C-alpha positions in Angstrom: 54.5 -28.2 86.6 56.4 -25.7 88.9 59.7 -24.5 87.6 62.8 -26.0 89.3 65.8 -24.0 90.6 69.0 -24.3 89.0 70.8 -27.3 89.7 74.3 -26.8 91.3 77.2 -28.4 89.5 78.8 -31.6 90.8 81.4 -31.1 93.5 84.0 -32.4 91.0 83.1 -29.9 88.3 84.9 -26.9 89.4 85.1 -25.5 85.8 82.6 -24.5 83.1 83.1 -26.6 80.0 84.8 -24.2 77.7 83.9 -23.4 74.1 85.4 -26.3 72.1 87.3 -23.8 70.1 86.0 -25.0 66.8 83.4 -24.0 64.3 82.0 -25.2 61.3 84.2 -24.0 58.2 82.8 -22.7 55.4 84.3 -25.6 53.5 86.1 -28.9 55.6 88.9 -29.2 53.0 90.1 -32.3 55.0 86.4 -33.7 54.4 86.6 -32.8 50.8 90.2 -34.4 50.5 89.3 -37.7 51.8 85.8 -37.7 49.9 87.9 -37.3 46.3 90.5 -39.7 47.6 88.1 -42.4 48.4 86.3 -41.8 45.2 89.4 -41.9 43.3 90.3 -45.2 45.0 86.8 -46.8 44.4 87.3 -45.7 40.7 90.5 -47.4 40.5 89.1 -50.9 42.2 86.2 -50.5 39.7 88.8 -50.6 37.0 90.7 -53.5 38.6 87.4 -55.3 38.9 86.4 -54.9 35.5 89.9 -55.4 33.9 90.9 -58.3 36.4 93.9 -56.4 36.7 94.3 -56.9 40.4 94.2 -60.1 42.7 90.5 -60.3 44.0 91.5 -59.9 47.7 93.2 -56.8 46.8 90.4 -55.0 44.8 87.9 -56.1 47.5 90.3 -54.2 50.1 90.4 -51.4 48.1 86.8 -50.9 47.7 86.2 -51.6 51.4 88.7 -49.0 52.4 87.0 -46.5 50.1 83.7 -47.3 51.6 85.0 -46.9 55.3 86.6 -43.6 54.5 83.2 -42.4 52.7 81.4 -43.0 55.9 83.4 -40.2 57.8 82.2 -37.8 54.9 78.7 -38.9 55.5 78.9 -38.9 59.2 80.1 -35.1 59.1 77.6 -34.4 56.7 74.6 -35.7 58.9 75.8 -33.3 61.6 76.3 -30.7 59.1 80.1 -30.3 59.9 81.4 -30.2 56.3 80.0 -26.8 55.6 78.2 -23.7 56.9 76.2 -24.1 53.7 73.3 -26.6 54.1 73.1 -27.6 50.6 76.7 -28.8 50.6 76.4 -31.3 53.4 73.3 -32.5 52.0 75.4 -33.2 48.4 78.3 -34.6 50.2 75.9 -36.8 52.4 73.8 -38.1 49.5 76.8 -39.1 47.5 78.8 -40.8 50.4 75.2 -42.9 51.5 75.2 -44.4 47.9 78.6 -46.3 48.8 78.1 -46.8 52.5 74.5 -48.1 52.3 72.2 -47.6 48.9 69.4 -48.9 51.1 68.3 -45.7 52.9 68.3 -42.1 52.0 70.7 -39.6 53.6 68.0 -37.7 55.4 66.5 -40.9 56.8 70.1 -41.9 58.0 70.6 -38.6 59.5 67.4 -38.6 61.5 68.2 -41.9 62.6 71.9 -41.3 63.7 70.6 -38.0 65.4 68.3 -40.4 67.9 71.7 -42.4 68.5 73.2 -39.1 69.6 69.9 -38.4 71.7 69.4 -41.9 73.3 73.0 -43.2 73.3 72.9 -46.6 75.3 69.2 -46.7 75.8 68.3 -50.5 75.9 64.5 -49.7 75.1 64.6 -49.5 71.5 65.3 -45.8 71.1 69.2 -46.1 70.4 69.3 -47.9 67.0 73.3 -48.5 67.7 72.6 -50.3 70.9 71.6 -53.4 68.4 75.8 -53.8 68.4 77.0 -51.8 71.4 74.6 -54.0 73.7 75.0 -57.3 72.2 76.3 -60.3 73.8 80.1 -61.0 72.6 79.3 -64.1 70.6 76.9 -62.5 68.6 79.0 -59.5 67.5 80.4 -61.2 64.4 77.3 -61.9 62.9 75.8 -58.2 64.0 78.4 -56.1 62.8 77.9 -56.8 58.9 74.2 -55.9 59.0 74.4 -52.8 61.0 72.1 -51.3 58.5 69.2 -53.6 59.4 68.5 -52.0 62.5 68.7 -48.7 61.1 65.9 -49.6 58.5 63.9 -51.2 61.4 64.3 -48.2 63.4 62.9 -46.1 60.1 60.1 -48.6 59.6 58.9 -48.3 63.2 59.1 -44.1 62.9 57.9 -43.8 59.3 54.9 -41.8 60.2 57.2 -39.0 61.8 59.2 -38.5 58.7 58.5 -36.5 55.4 56.7 -38.3 52.8 59.6 -37.1 50.3 62.4 -38.6 52.5 60.6 -42.1 53.0 59.8 -42.1 49.0 63.6 -41.6 48.5 64.2 -44.4 50.7 61.8 -46.8 48.8 63.5 -45.6 45.3 66.9 -46.1 46.6 66.0 -49.9 47.7 64.2 -50.5 44.8 67.1 -49.5 42.6 69.7 -51.5 44.7 67.5 -54.5 44.3 67.3 -53.8 40.4 71.0 -53.5 40.1 71.7 -56.7 41.9 69.1 -58.5 39.5 70.3 -56.8 36.3 73.9 -58.2 37.4 72.6 -61.5 37.9 70.6 -61.7 34.7 73.7 -60.3 32.6 76.3 -62.5 34.2 78.2 -59.9 36.1 76.9 -60.5 39.5 80.3 -61.7 40.6 82.2 -58.8 39.4 79.6 -56.7 41.1 80.3 -58.6 44.2 83.8 -58.2 44.2 83.5 -54.5 43.2 80.9 -53.5 45.9 78.6 -56.2 47.8 81.4 -57.8 49.6 83.5 -54.7 50.4 80.5 -52.9 51.6 79.7 -55.6 53.9 83.2 -55.7 55.1 83.2 -51.8 55.4 80.0 -52.2 57.5 81.6 -54.6 59.7 84.7 -52.4 60.6 82.4 -49.3 60.9 80.1 -51.3 63.4 83.2 -52.5 65.4 85.0 -49.2 65.5 82.1 -46.7 65.4 79.7 -48.4 67.4 81.0 -50.8 69.8 84.4 -49.5 70.8 83.0 -46.3 72.0 80.0 -47.7 73.7 80.1 -51.2 74.8 79.9 -51.8 78.7 78.9 -48.3 79.3 75.6 -48.1 81.5 74.6 -44.4 81.5 72.6 -43.2 78.6 73.2 -39.8 77.1 70.4 -38.4 79.0 71.8 -39.7 82.4 75.4 -38.5 81.7 76.6 -37.5 78.7 80.1 -37.8 80.0 79.9 -41.6 80.6 77.9 -42.7 77.7 80.7 -42.7 75.2 84.5 -43.0 75.8 87.8 -41.8 74.4 90.3 -44.5 73.7 93.9 -43.4 74.4 97.3 -45.1 73.4 99.0 -45.8 70.3 97.6 -42.8 68.9 100.1 -42.4 66.2 98.5 -45.2 64.5 95.2 -45.4 66.2 94.0 -41.7 65.4 94.6 -41.9 61.5 93.4 -45.5 61.2 90.0 -44.7 62.9 89.9 -41.0 61.6 89.8 -39.7 65.1 87.0 -42.0 66.3 89.2 -43.1 69.1 88.1 -39.4 70.4 84.4 -40.4 70.0 83.5 -38.9 73.5 84.5 -35.4 72.0 82.2 -36.0 69.0 79.1 -36.9 71.5 80.1 -33.9 73.3 80.4 -31.3 70.5 78.7 -33.0 67.5 79.3 -30.1 64.8 82.9 -30.4 65.0 84.6 -31.7 62.2 86.2 -35.3 62.7 90.0 -33.8 61.9 89.5 -31.5 65.1 88.4 -34.0 67.9 92.1 -34.5 69.3 92.7 -30.4 69.5 89.4 -29.8 71.1 90.2 -32.8 73.9 93.5 -31.4 74.3 92.1 -27.5 74.6 89.5 -28.8 77.4 90.7 -31.8 79.1 90.9 -31.1 82.4 87.3 -29.8 82.2 86.4 -33.3 81.0 87.9 -34.8 83.4 86.4 -33.0 86.3 83.3 -34.5 85.1 84.5 -38.1 85.2 84.8 -38.7 81.7 84.8 -42.4 80.1 88.2 -43.1 79.1 89.5 -46.7 78.1 93.3 -47.4 76.7 93.8 -49.3 73.3 93.9 -52.4 75.2 90.7 -52.1 76.7 91.6 -50.9 80.2 89.4 -48.3 81.9 91.0 -45.4 83.4 89.3 -43.1 86.1 90.4 -39.2 85.7 93.4 -40.0 88.3 94.7 -42.9 86.5 94.4 -41.2 83.3 96.4 -38.0 84.5 99.1 -40.7 85.7 98.9 -42.3 82.3 99.1 -38.9 80.8 102.6 -37.9 82.7 104.1 -40.2 80.3 103.0 -38.2 77.4 103.4 -34.4 78.4 101.7 -32.0 80.5 98.0 -31.3 80.7 96.3 -29.0 78.5 95.1 -25.7 79.9 91.5 -24.7 80.3 90.1 -21.7 78.2 87.5 -19.4 79.5 83.7 -19.8 78.1 82.7 -16.6 75.9 80.0 -15.1 77.9 77.5 -12.5 76.1 77.9 -9.0 76.9 75.6 -6.2 77.5 75.3 -3.2 75.3 77.6 -0.3 76.8 75.0 2.2 76.0 73.8 4.0 79.0 70.4 4.9 77.6 68.9 3.5 74.1 69.6 5.9 71.0 69.8 5.5 67.4 72.9 5.1 65.1 72.9 4.9 61.3 74.3 1.2 60.5 74.9 0.1 57.1 73.3 -3.3 55.9 75.7 -6.0 55.1 73.1 -8.4 53.3 69.7 -9.0 52.6 68.8 -12.6 52.4 65.6 -14.4 51.5 64.4 -17.0 54.3 61.0 -17.8 52.9 58.7 -16.5 50.3 57.6 -13.6 52.6 60.6 -13.1 55.0 64.3 -12.1 54.9 67.2 -12.0 57.0 68.8 -8.4 57.4 72.7 -8.6 58.7 74.2 -5.2 59.8 77.8 -4.1 59.2 78.0 -2.4 62.8 81.2 -0.1 62.7 83.8 -1.0 65.1 83.3 1.9 67.0 79.9 0.9 67.9 80.3 -2.7 68.6 80.5 -2.6 72.2 77.2 -0.1 72.1 75.3 -2.7 70.0 76.6 -6.2 71.9 73.3 -7.7 73.1 71.8 -10.5 75.5 70.0 -13.3 74.1 66.2 -12.2 73.4 66.8 -8.5 73.2 65.8 -6.4 70.0 66.7 -3.2 68.2 64.3 -0.6 66.7 64.7 0.2 63.2 63.7 4.0 62.2 63.8 5.2 58.5 62.3 7.6 56.1 60.0 5.9 53.5 58.7 8.2 50.9 58.5 11.0 53.6 56.8 8.8 56.1 58.7 8.1 59.4 58.4 4.6 60.0 59.6 2.9 63.3 59.7 -0.8 63.8 60.8 -3.2 66.6 62.5 -6.5 65.7 64.4 -9.0 67.8 67.9 -10.2 67.2 68.0 -13.7 66.0 72.0 -14.4 66.1 73.8 -15.8 69.0 74.8 -13.2 71.9 78.3 -14.7 71.8 78.9 -14.1 68.1 80.1 -11.0 66.3 76.9 -11.0 64.0 74.0 -8.6 64.4 70.8 -9.6 62.4 67.0 -9.6 62.3 64.3 -11.3 60.2 61.6 -9.2 58.8 58.5 -11.2 57.8 56.2 -9.2 55.4 53.0 -7.9 56.7 50.1 -7.3 54.2 50.1 -3.4 53.9 53.2 -3.2 56.1 55.3 -0.2 55.4 58.7 -1.4 56.4 58.2 -5.2 55.9 57.4 -4.5 52.1 60.4 -2.3 51.8 62.7 -4.9 53.3 61.4 -7.5 50.9 61.3 -5.3 47.7 63.7 -2.5 48.2 66.1 -2.8 51.0 69.7 -3.7 49.5 73.5 -4.3 50.8 75.1 -0.9 51.4 71.9 0.9 52.3 71.6 2.6 55.8 69.3 2.1 58.6 68.9 3.9 61.7 69.2 1.3 64.7 68.4 1.9 68.4 70.9 -0.1 70.7 69.5 -3.2 71.9 66.9 -3.2 74.5 64.3 -5.7 76.2 64.5 -8.4 78.5 62.9 -11.6 77.2 66.1 -13.6 78.0 67.4 -14.8 81.1 70.8 -14.7 82.6 73.1 -17.9 81.6 75.7 -19.6 83.6 78.1 -22.0 82.3 77.7 -24.3 85.2 73.9 -24.6 85.0 72.1 -27.6 84.3 68.6 -26.4 83.1 65.8 -27.5 81.0 64.2 -24.8 78.8 61.4 -24.7 76.6 60.2 -22.2 74.0 56.6 -22.2 72.5 56.6 -20.0 69.5 54.7 -19.2 66.2 55.9 -17.9 63.0 58.4 -14.8 63.1 58.2 -15.5 66.9 60.9 -17.5 66.4 63.4 -14.7 65.9 63.9 -14.1 69.8 63.8 -17.8 70.5 66.6 -18.9 68.0 68.9 -16.0 69.6 68.2 -17.5 73.0 68.7 -21.3 72.2 71.8 -20.5 69.9 73.4 -18.7 73.0 72.1 -21.1 75.7 73.3 -24.5 73.8 76.7 -22.8 73.2 77.1 -21.4 76.9 75.3 -23.7 79.0 76.9 -27.1 78.1 74.8 -29.3 80.3 71.5 -27.7 79.6 68.8 -29.0 77.3 66.4 -26.9 75.2 62.9 -27.9 73.4 61.5 -25.6 70.6 57.8 -26.0 70.0 57.3 -24.2 66.5 54.3 -23.5 64.8 53.8 -22.6 61.2 51.4 -23.0 58.2 53.9 -25.6 56.4 57.7 -26.5 55.8 58.0 -23.8 53.0 56.8 -21.0 55.5 59.1 -22.3 58.4 61.9 -19.5 59.1 65.3 -20.8 59.6 64.2 -24.1 58.7 67.8 -25.2 57.5 69.4 -23.3 60.5 67.2 -25.3 62.9 68.1 -28.7 61.6 71.9 -27.8 61.6 71.3 -26.9 65.3 69.4 -30.3 66.1 72.2 -32.3 64.3 75.0 -30.3 66.3 73.5 -30.6 69.6 71.6 -33.9 69.1 71.0 -34.8 72.8 70.4 -31.3 74.3 68.1 -29.8 71.5 64.9 -31.2 70.2 62.5 -29.4 67.9 58.6 -29.9 67.6 57.2 -28.9 64.6 53.5 -27.9 64.5 51.9 -27.3 61.1 48.3 -26.1 60.5 48.5 -26.4 56.6 50.6 -29.2 55.9 48.7 -32.5 55.1 51.5 -34.5 54.9 52.7 -33.5 58.3 52.1 -36.2 60.9 48.4 -35.8 62.1 49.3 -35.6 66.0 51.3 -32.5 65.1 49.0 -30.7 63.0 47.2 -27.7 64.1 48.4 -24.5 66.1 50.3 -23.9 69.0 47.4 -23.3 71.4 46.0 -24.0 74.8 44.8 -27.8 73.7 48.2 -28.5 71.9 50.2 -27.4 75.0 47.8 -29.5 77.2 48.4 -32.6 74.8 52.5 -32.0 75.0 52.6 -31.6 78.8 51.0 -35.2 79.0 53.6 -36.4 76.4 56.8 -34.9 75.2 56.9 -32.2 77.9 56.6 -34.4 81.1 60.1 -33.4 82.3 60.1 -30.4 85.1 60.9 -27.1 83.2 63.3 -24.5 84.5 62.5 -21.5 82.2 59.8 -21.0 79.4 59.7 -18.7 76.6 56.5 -17.6 74.7 56.6 -15.5 71.7 53.7 -15.0 68.8 50.3 -13.5 69.0 48.8 -11.8 71.8 45.9 -14.4 72.1 48.5 -17.3 71.8 50.8 -16.4 74.2 48.6 -15.0 76.7 46.5 -18.2 76.8 49.6 -20.4 77.1 50.8 -18.5 79.9 47.7 -18.9 81.5 47.7 -22.4 81.1 51.4 -22.7 82.5 50.7 -20.6 85.4 47.5 -23.0 86.3 49.8 -25.9 85.9 52.2 -24.4 88.9 54.8 -22.7 86.8 56.1 -19.7 88.7 55.6 -16.3 86.8 59.0 -15.5 86.9 60.0 -18.5 85.0 57.5 -17.8 82.2 59.0 -15.2 79.7 56.6 -13.6 77.2 57.4 -11.6 74.0 54.5 -10.5 71.7 54.3 -9.6 68.2 52.7 -6.1 69.4 50.7 -5.3 72.8 47.1 -4.4 72.9 46.4 -1.1 71.2 43.9 0.3 73.3 42.1 3.7 72.7 43.3 6.0 75.7 40.6 8.4 77.2 41.2 10.9 79.9 38.8 9.9 82.2 39.9 8.8 85.6 43.5 10.6 85.3 44.6 13.9 86.2 47.5 16.5 85.0 50.8 16.0 86.6 54.4 17.5 86.5 56.8 14.6 85.2 60.7 15.1 85.8 62.3 12.9 83.3 65.9 12.0 83.5 67.5 11.3 80.0 71.1 11.0 78.9 72.4 12.5 82.3 69.9 15.3 82.1 66.8 16.3 83.9 63.7 17.8 82.0 60.3 19.0 83.7 57.6 18.6 81.4 53.8 18.9 81.9 51.7 15.9 81.3 47.9 16.4 80.3 45.2 14.2 81.7 45.1 10.8 80.1 48.5 11.3 78.6 51.4 8.4 79.4 54.7 9.4 80.7 56.3 8.8 77.4 53.6 10.8 75.4 54.5 13.8 77.6 58.0 13.3 77.1 57.6 13.2 73.2 55.4 16.0 73.0 58.1 18.2 75.1 60.5 17.1 72.2 62.5 14.6 74.2 64.2 11.6 72.3 62.9 9.0 74.7 63.2 5.8 73.7 60.2 3.7 72.4 59.2 1.2 69.8 56.0 -0.8 70.0 53.7 1.7 72.0 51.6 -1.4 73.0 53.5 -2.6 76.3 55.0 -5.5 74.6 58.7 -4.8 73.6 60.2 -3.0 76.8 61.9 -0.2 74.7 60.4 2.6 76.9 61.5 1.2 80.4 62.4 3.6 83.0 62.7 3.7 87.0 60.2 5.6 89.1 62.2 7.7 91.6 59.5 9.7 92.9 55.7 9.6 93.1 53.6 6.6 91.3 52.1 5.6 88.4 49.5 2.9 86.8 50.4 0.6 84.2 47.6 -0.2 81.8 49.3 -3.4 80.5 52.6 -5.1 81.2 54.1 -7.7 78.7 57.7 -7.0 78.9 58.6 -6.3 82.6 59.4 -9.4 84.9 57.9 -9.2 88.6 61.3 -8.4 89.7 61.7 -5.4 87.4 58.2 -4.2 88.5 59.2 -4.9 92.3 62.5 -3.0 91.6 60.5 0.2 90.6 60.6 -0.1 86.7 57.8 0.8 84.6 56.8 1.0 80.8 56.6 4.6 80.2 54.4 4.0 77.4 51.7 2.5 79.5 52.1 4.6 82.8 49.7 7.2 83.9 50.6 9.2 86.9 48.7 8.6 90.1 50.5 11.3 92.0 50.4 15.3 91.2 54.4 14.9 90.7 56.4 11.7 88.9 60.2 11.4 88.5 61.3 8.6 86.0 64.8 7.7 84.9 65.5 6.2 81.7 69.3 6.1 82.4 68.8 3.7 85.8 
């Protein structure tokens, strides 16, 4: 299982795929608008059906239109595109689901629909929508109106993978639906209910299967895994009527490339990045079904205006600080994540934002004075490095001074001293890269992995990411809803494997811990594809065991990145070490300090009163990294520096003992 090298972009792909330029809004008012409009139309058709005010065909048409429109609400909710608030998406999705198909729960629909995104055009049963998109033409009229049947079948096949509460909700909905139909039949209202709902719902299902499933995918041979640009098509022409009629699903390719974008922004995204899509041989068809290659489309486009310009990708920036140093930073908010963890977001002053820019996987050191006791702790940044947000997640440790303070006493408006970002857990990103990443984490080890995967999925639009995440149970899972959102938005490129040790409702084959035996199991089943970069974060024993297994399986050491909760805290002795003179370059000044036998380079600097950067003192965080310019040292342990860093002369000063009479280290290098 050796890591593979970065795959070069195809010769035709001269540009990186830019950021789509769209974000999930706090609330998508167009979605709210069509939701309210559809509910009002359905209420009117209900009144018409009960009072027999309108002709039956008109009543049926109104209800069918309302149901068709509500599917777009359901669709955006399933991708968490209605709002940045998780519960808002769930609320809209659950209501819309009752109209579209009350035989299945919203959460079950979202799971199945994400599998469609992940396995588009797969004809081996992994794409539920292939029931329509891959059907012979003569069968389509019979398959369109029963599109919910393959979804129910898919759910039954995967029922053991789903939470019991979700399955119970589906069973309840199916039972309630049957009960309503039976009650209407027994009371003589079955025809009214059929006119109001049963017939319109089947008509709506027919149109949805035709417009959302068949038109974008039929006759395309590539699967989403093989070529995401040719697994779904855009349909151009007559857009003045087609776009509002299909609620922008004529730009369905944009949706599959960027699932988190609200439906009303598909067209703007296509126009923004059009040339980048064309360079990747995007699948395009006309309103009349003619297939266009990129050159043919460009010729066709000349009739409708100029090509849209290509925008650059936003890349993460490094801190502008020459050496790590502390600054007082106000706390913007403290939000509860789980029963024993909080998310702390900082309000970085404008003048310090460049110094607090960071690379994915980096961390900050927090320093504060709690009741006269100086506390210094190291926490990974958990936000995307392309965002303007600086945040850490703190999990309470029994007896932990700062974690207890963060849970019980820290408030918005308080000020903490933060060291500028340090660490090198992540890797360099390239917009043109096509890589396969895997993160193996446990508990609060999710924090650096979350920053890495968020940034990677945004910057490397062709790369894939798998997260294996170990926790006790669902309630103890940090960032559970955020991860659900990410999996929905990057359906074909991001996958989560939850491992839970104390959840009897969790699938049996995924119960336990993220340990050596579990990784061996995953390597034989879920992680069979070559992996370019591994990220391991968690307790020392877990990380070291997993790293050893990966190296045994052929992974290259420089592609297995480790981050520990803390390093080994070994008692140090003076035996075997001699005194030395250490020259320390720090903030462009050189200091000569005496080092006693057994002390580390960092200890000698601190004893001399220098503000040398450090955090964990266990060789795990990399905050005390410096370059040896003269002499030599021996490190006791190293969990933070890559082989390339060591070859370049960098050391962890908290672990370094001089092996020469004189040593010169440079913290500014």
